[in-house]
C-alpha positions as CSV (number, residue, x, y, z in Angstrom):
1,X,0.0,0.0,0.0
2,X,2.9,2.4,0.9
3,X,4.5,1.6,-2.5
4,X,1.3,2.4,-4.3
5,X,1.0,5.9,-2.7
6,X,4.7,6.5,-3.3
7,X,4.4,5.6,-7.0
8,X,1.2,7.7,-7.4
9,X,3.0,10.6,-5.8
10,X,6.0,10.3,-8.1
11,X,3.8,10.2,-11.2
12,X,1.8,13.3,-10.0
13,X,5.1,15.1,-9.2
14,X,6.5,14.3,-12.7
15,X,3.5,15.7,-14.4
16,X,3.5,18.8,-12.2
17,X,7.2,19.3,-12.9
18,X,6.4,19.5,-16.6
19,X,3.7,22.2,-16.1
20,X,5.0,24.3,-13.2
21,X,7.4,27.2,-13.3
22,X,11.0,26.8,-12.1
23,X,10.3,27.8,-8.5
24,X,7.4,25.3,-8.2
25,X,9.6,22.6,-9.7
26,X,12.3,23.2,-7.0
27,X,9.6,23.0,-4.2
28,X,8.3,19.8,-5.7
29,X,11.7,18.2,-5.9
30,X,12.3,18.9,-2.2
31,X,8.9,17.6,-1.2
32,X,9.3,14.4,-3.2
33,X,12.9,13.9,-1.8
34,X,11.6,14.3,1.8
35,X,8.7,11.9,1.2
36,X,11.1,9.4,-0.4
37,X,13.4,9.6,2.7
38,X,10.5,9.2,5.1
39,X,9.2,6.1,3.2
40,X,12.7,4.6,3.1
41,X,13.0,5.0,6.9
42,X,9.6,3.4,7.4
43,X,10.7,0.5,5.2
44,X,13.9,0.0,7.3
45,X,11.8,0.2,10.5
46,X,9.4,-2.5,9.3
47,X,12.3,-4.8,8.2
48,X,13.9,-4.4,11.6
49,X,10.6,-5.3,13.4
50,X,10.1,-8.4,11.1
51,X,13.7,-9.5,11.9
52,X,13.0,-9.2,15.6
53,X,9.9,-11.2,15.4
54,X,11.7,-13.9,13.3
55,X,14.5,-13.9,16.0
56,X,11.9,-14.4,18.7
57,X,10.4,-17.3,16.9
58,X,13.8,-19.0,16.5
59,X,14.5,-18.3,20.2
60,X,11.2,-19.8,21.1
61,X,12.1,-23.0,19.1
62,X,15.5,-23.2,20.9
63,X,13.9,-22.8,24.3
64,X,11.3,-25.4,23.6
65,X,14.1,-27.9,22.7
66,X,16.1,-27.0,25.8
67,X,13.1,-27.2,28.2
68,X,11.9,-30.5,26.8
69,X,15.1,-32.2,27.9
70,X,15.2,-30.7,31.5
71,X,11.8,-30.1,32.9
72,X,8.4,-31.8,33.1
73,X,5.7,-31.6,30.6
74,X,3.7,-29.2,32.8
75,X,6.6,-26.8,33.1
76,X,7.2,-27.0,29.3
77,X,3.6,-26.2,28.6
78,X,3.6,-23.2,31.0
79,X,6.7,-21.8,29.3
80,X,5.4,-22.4,25.9
81,X,2.2,-20.7,26.9
82,X,4.1,-17.7,28.2
83,X,6.2,-17.5,25.1
84,X,3.1,-17.7,22.9
85,X,1.5,-14.9,24.9
86,X,4.7,-12.8,24.6
87,X,4.8,-13.4,20.8
88,X,1.1,-12.6,20.4
89,X,1.5,-9.5,22.5
90,X,4.5,-8.4,20.3
91,X,2.5,-9.1,17.2
92,X,-0.4,-7.1,18.5
93,X,1.9,-4.2,19.4
94,X,3.6,-4.4,16.1
95,X,0.2,-4.4,14.3
96,X,-0.9,-1.3,16.3
97,X,2.4,0.5,15.6
98,X,2.3,-0.4,11.9
99,X,-1.3,0.8,11.6
100,X,-0.5,4.1,13.4
101,X,2.6,4.7,11.2
102,X,0.5,4.0,8.0
103,X,-2.2,6.5,9.2
104,X,0.5,9.1,9.9
105,X,2.1,8.6,6.5
106,X,-1.2,8.7,4.7
107,X,-2.2,11.9,6.5
108,X,1.1,13.5,5.6
109,X,0.9,12.3,2.0
110,X,-2.7,13.7,1.8
111,X,-1.5,17.1,3.2
112,X,1.4,17.3,0.9
113,X,-0.5,16.2,-2.2
114,X,-3.2,18.9,-1.3
115,X,-0.5,21.5,-1.0
116,X,1.1,20.3,-4.2
117,X,-2.2,20.5,-6.0
118,X,-2.7,24.1,-4.9
119,X,0.8,25.0,-6.0
120,X,0.3,23.3,-9.3
121,X,-3.1,25.0,-9.9
122,X,-1.6,28.4,-9.0
123,X,1.3,27.8,-11.4
124,X,-1.2,26.8,-14.2
125,X,-3.3,29.8,-13.5
126,X,-0.2,32.0,-13.7
127,X,0.9,30.4,-17.0
128,X,-2.6,30.7,-18.4
129,X,-2.8,34.4,-17.4
130,X,0.6,35.1,-18.9
131,X,-0.4,33.4,-22.2
132,X,-3.7,35.4,-22.2
133,X,-2.0,38.7,-21.6
134,X,0.5,38.2,-24.5
135,X,-0.4,40.5,-27.4
136,X,-1.8,38.6,-30.4
137,X,0.4,39.3,-33.5
138,X,-1.2,38.9,-36.8
139,X,0.8,36.9,-39.4
140,X,1.8,39.3,-42.2
141,X,0.4,38.5,-45.6
142,X,2.6,38.6,-48.6
143,X,1.3,39.2,-52.1
144,X,2.9,37.5,-55.1
145,X,3.8,39.4,-58.3
146,X,3.2,36.1,-60.2
147,X,-0.1,37.0,-62.0
148,X,-0.9,38.0,-65.6
149,X,-0.3,41.6,-66.3
150,X,-2.9,41.7,-69.0
151,X,-6.6,41.9,-68.2
152,X,-9.2,44.6,-67.6
153,X,-10.7,46.8,-64.9
154,X,-13.9,46.1,-63.2
155,X,-16.3,48.0,-60.9
156,X,-17.5,45.9,-58.0
157,X,-21.2,45.5,-57.9
158,X,-23.6,44.5,-55.1
159,X,-23.5,40.7,-54.5
160,X,-20.1,40.3,-56.1
161,X,-17.6,37.9,-54.5
162,X,-14.0,37.2,-55.6
163,X,-15.0,33.7,-56.7
164,X,-17.9,35.0,-58.8
165,X,-15.8,37.8,-60.4
166,X,-13.0,35.3,-61.2
167,X,-15.4,32.8,-62.7
168,X,-17.3,35.4,-64.8
169,X,-14.1,36.8,-66.3
170,X,-11.9,33.8,-66.7
171,X,-9.5,34.7,-63.9
172,X,-8.6,33.2,-60.5
173,X,-9.2,34.4,-57.0
174,X,-5.5,34.3,-56.3
175,X,-4.6,36.4,-59.3
176,X,-7.2,39.0,-58.3
177,X,-6.1,39.1,-54.7
178,X,-2.4,39.5,-55.7
179,X,-3.1,42.2,-58.3
180,X,-5.3,44.3,-56.0
181,X,-3.6,43.3,-52.6
182,X,-6.9,42.2,-51.1
183,X,-6.3,40.7,-47.6
184,X,-9.8,40.0,-46.6
185,X,-12.3,39.9,-49.5
186,X,-15.4,40.3,-47.2
187,X,-14.0,43.6,-45.9
188,X,-11.6,44.8,-48.6
189,X,-14.0,44.3,-51.6
190,X,-16.3,47.3,-51.6
191,X,-19.2,48.0,-53.9
192,X,-18.3,50.7,-56.4
193,X,-14.6,50.0,-56.1
194,X,-12.6,49.6,-59.3
195,X,-10.3,46.6,-59.4
196,X,-8.0,45.0,-62.0
197,X,-8.8,41.5,-63.2
198,X,-5.7,39.7,-64.5
199,X,-6.6,37.5,-67.5
200,X,-4.1,35.3,-69.4
201,X,-3.8,36.0,-73.1
């Protein structure tokens, strides 16, 4: 269970590191490093306690063998019972301590993940605000000089479009735009305006 939370936290931290500013990334690295160290210490503690239980079991086995050769069956049973009670007590205490440590770790992970989420959201909001505030630069439009130089003039009428004018006079939209430097036909093409229609000979 501890490994699951550790992996989940590492994945979340990696995503946040890609999205957060440099200052937030440093804070995240420190947080993850601290959590990793705490989890490693917990792992060592658990291993030590398991080794102690295993040693008690081996000691119990040795004592049982020694007692069997020296004392009566009643004494042996009493000692075995005492050892069993001691082992059970130790197991119970170990279980309680383990559960408490897990609860503390989970509470700390929850607190730090919540703080991390707030920092990440703040960083994302800052990035979004910066992107929103950047001035929008229009891409410059370049007109080509590659169009027929022969053709005729034409006065734009109501209902005319570049495609209609080009079709009616045997030209192309691109040639008319380049010849008259029309950026946006819907705005730049005005009724009554005189334009040049390039027509190939």
